[in-house]
N, C-alpha and C positions, 0 to 999 in steps of 0.2 A: 732580286735588290735592285731597291729604287731607290736612283742616283740622280742626283742635280748638280745641272753646273753651273756656275755661278761668275757670272762675268761684269768686273767692275770697269765703268768706266771715266772717264776724267770728261770736263766739259770741254766738247772740241774747240773750241774757241779759243783755251786755255791751254790744249793739250800739245805734245813735242816741240816744247819750248827750246829745247838745247839742239834743235835744229834751226833756230833763227837766223843762221849765219850763212843758210843755204836755201831755205825756203820765207816764202811771204808768209804773211800772217794766215790769207786766203789759202795758198798750197796748204801750209801745216792742218789747216783745216780738213780740207778736201782728200788730204792723206791718210787722218783720223778718221774720216767717214767710212774712207773705203776700207781700211782696217777693221773697224768694229762691223761693218758685213758680211768681210769676207772670215772673223771670227765668230757670227753668228750662221754662217751659212755652213761651217766644217763642222760645227758643233753639232747642227740638226742633222745631219748625217750619220751621227753615230750615234748605233742603235741603243745602246747600254744604257743612255741620256735620257730619261724619262720627262724632263723639265730643264727650262733654261731660264736661271734668274738674273735678269741685268739690274745691277746698282750703278745709278747716276743721281747726278744732281740738275742735268742739263735735259731740259724740255725736248727738246730735237732727239737724243740720244735714248728717251725714253721710248719717245712715238715708233721712231726706228727697231726696236728691239720688239715692239709691238706689231707691228707689220710684219716681224718674224716669227710670230708665233710664241713670244718672249713672256715671261712674268716679267714684271718693274719693280722695283723699292725705290723709291724715292729717298737721296740720301740729303737728311738736313743737318743742319748743325755747321761746326767747324769742319770743315774738309779734314777728314782720316779714316785711309783706306781700312786700318784693319777690324777697328768700332764698325764700319761698316759692312764687311765682310760678316761680323760677328752678329750683327742683326740680321743679314741675309741667311747664314746659317743656322739662325735658331728658329726663323720663317720657313726654310726648308726642313726643319727637324718638325718643326709643327703639323708638316701637312703629311709626314710619314717617310720623308725621305732617313735611309740607312745610311746613305755617303753623298758627300758633294766632292766636286771637280772643280776646283777654282782654276779660271783659266784668264792668261794676258789677253788685250787686243795687238800687241806689238810683236805679233808674231806670222809675218805675210805669207811667210811659206809652211802654218801648220796645215797637214793634212787629216781625215777624218780616220785613217790606218796608226797616225802618230798617238793620237788620243784612245781609239781603242788600243793599242799595243800596252800604253799605261795603265788604263784599268785592267788588264789582263796580267800585268805582273804583279799586282795587289794581289796579297794570300787572302783565299776565296773562303777561307774559315774562320779567320781570329780577326780583329780589330787590324787598321791597316792604316800605312802612311806610304805614298810612292811621290817622290818631287822631282819635279823636272827643273836640272839648275839652267841660267844661262852658260853661253857656251866659255866664261871664264868661270865659272862656279861660286860667282859670288853671291847673285838676284838667283831668285826663284820664277819659273814663267810659270809653272801650272804645279798645281798642288793638288792631289787625291786621300781625303779623309772619311776614313769608316769608322766609327762612325763618324759622324759632323762635328768640328771644335773637339778631336780626340785630342790636340793640343791648341793651344792659342797661336792666334793669327799675328804673326812676324814679318809681315814683308814689310821692306825698307831695305836698307844697307846691310850687309851680307845675309842677308836673308836665310841662302842658301844653309850655313853653317850653324844660323841659330836655330832653324827646323829639325838638322838632323842632332844638334843638342838634344833640343828636346824632346826628340825622342828617345835617343838613348835614358836619358836622368827618367821616363817615365817606363823605361824596360820595352818599347816597342822597337820592333825591328823597322827602321824605314829605308825601302828599295829604293834604289839610283835611277832614273830613265831618262837615259840621252838620246835622243832624238836629233835629226839636223833641224826639223822644221818646230822644235819644240825651245832649241836653243837659239838659234840666229833671231835674235828682237832688233828692233831697229829704235836709238834711244840717238845718237848721235850722228854726226855729220860722217864719221866711217861707217856707221854700222849702217846708213842708207845706200854709199857707196856702193859695199859689198852684196847690199841686199838685190841692187838695178844689175853687178855684174851678176848675180845670180837667175837671175829673172830674164839676161838676156844669154843665158846659158841655154835655161830650160828653155828656152822658147824656137832657139834654133835647131 
């Protein structure tokens, strides 16, 4: 089975705007760059993933992706995450991908094992969806689809509920994969503080 990872990335200078009260523009850009590099490094260690496809309109992001041997798609037009992911999934399918794994770059605690376990939880003999929600069961931090676009991309508010509903409507069993590294995203000052505390515990 050919699995492609799709990594959507906002422009670094505009990322993490919800952290503006605790981080400067330069600090947010540096943090976003670190998260991107971490994501690419982790995904590259997952043997089941054949190719990595980074989607962004930021030339710096695209350059970093290519330095990590990832393929790139330049996002154009009005920023719209789900449209960009649809384009990327279509491209992956055109190159023979049997499945796609969309991964957020907001996951500093993510490990290769988290993604390996997520892929392993998919039904190996049928069409399959595996959803990794955030710790609030609100948004979706990663989703595995076989075949690509088995359901439309609906990232945004309450996307976890939307994906489970779409799967049910189509008679597809959606597997829910909860792992600390995939649940703990960093979007708010509270998230950042929790991440820093967790990092200190790991380093002790």
